[in-house]
C-alpha positions as CSV (number, residue, x, y, z in Angstrom):
1,V,80.9,130.9,106.1
2,G,83.8,130.4,107.0
3,D,87.1,128.4,105.5
4,L,86.8,125.5,105.4
5,K,90.1,124.3,104.9
6,A,91.1,125.8,108.1
7,D,88.2,124.6,109.5
8,A,89.5,121.2,109.1
9,D,93.0,122.5,110.2
10,I,91.6,123.0,113.5
11,A,89.5,120.4,113.9
12,K,93.0,118.4,112.9
13,R,94.5,120.1,115.6
14,H,92.3,118.9,118.3
15,Y,90.9,115.5,116.9
16,V,94.8,114.8,116.9
17,A,95.6,115.5,120.9
18,A,92.0,113.4,122.4
19,A,92.3,110.4,119.9
20,N,96.2,111.1,121.1
21,Q,94.6,110.2,124.4
22,G,92.3,107.8,123.7
23,C,89.5,109.2,122.0
24,A,88.0,106.9,119.2
25,R,85.5,109.2,118.1
26,S,88.5,111.5,117.3
27,A,90.6,109.4,115.9
28,F,87.2,108.0,113.8
29,N,86.6,111.8,112.5
30,L,90.7,112.5,111.3
31,G,90.3,109.7,109.1
32,R,86.3,111.2,108.1
33,L,88.6,114.2,107.4
34,Y,91.3,112.1,105.3
35,E,89.2,110.3,103.0
36,T,86.6,113.5,102.2
37,R,89.7,115.4,101.4
38,L,89.5,117.7,104.0
39,L,92.9,116.9,104.6
40,C,95.8,116.3,101.9
41,D,94.0,116.7,98.9
42,D,96.8,116.7,97.2
43,N,98.5,113.5,97.0
44,D,96.2,110.0,96.9
45,E,97.9,108.0,98.2
46,H,99.4,110.1,101.5
47,R,95.9,111.0,102.2
48,I,95.0,107.0,101.7
49,K,97.1,105.8,103.6
50,C,96.4,108.4,106.9
51,A,92.9,108.2,106.6
52,R,93.8,104.6,107.8
53,F,96.3,105.1,109.6
54,W,93.6,107.1,111.9
55,F,90.3,104.3,110.7
56,D,93.5,101.7,112.1
57,R,93.3,103.6,115.4
58,A,89.9,104.4,116.2
59,L,89.6,100.6,115.5
60,T,91.5,99.9,117.4
61,L,90.7,102.4,120.9
62,G,86.7,99.7,120.1
63,C,85.1,102.0,117.2
64,E,83.3,99.9,115.0
65,R,82.2,102.3,112.3
66,A,86.0,102.3,111.2
67,R,85.8,98.9,109.7
68,G,86.9,98.2,106.1
69,R,87.3,101.9,106.4
70,P,88.8,103.7,103.9
71,D,86.8,102.5,101.5
72,D,88.4,103.5,98.9
73,G,89.1,100.3,95.7
74,V,92.5,100.1,97.0
75,P,93.6,96.9,98.6
76,V,95.9,97.8,100.8
77,A,98.4,95.5,99.5
78,A,98.5,97.4,97.0
79,L,100.0,100.9,98.7
80,D,103.8,100.9,100.8
81,D,103.4,100.2,103.7
82,S,107.6,100.2,104.7
83,A,107.7,104.2,104.9
84,D,103.9,104.5,107.6
85,A,105.7,105.3,110.9
86,A,107.5,108.4,109.0
87,D,104.9,109.1,106.3
88,H,101.7,108.5,109.3
89,E,104.1,111.1,112.0
90,S,102.7,113.7,109.1
91,C,99.1,112.2,109.9
92,G,98.9,114.1,113.2
């Protein structure tokens, strides 16, 4: 049995590379990793921002499954987007 956290970190590295080359499924999978708390489980606001970032990227790349994700119950307006660029660098 492998270490799930280590496996998620390895998956993140590969998904980021593929998503940055235009792979919608990889961007969606990154959103899922954040949504399910396999990445960044210590800061809920940051985790939700990262999940949204990757789901938005997946949607932009054509993945309709990403629409409306994450289903976290937190209205988009409730999150502070003032530091988005810096925050999202830590998401990838």
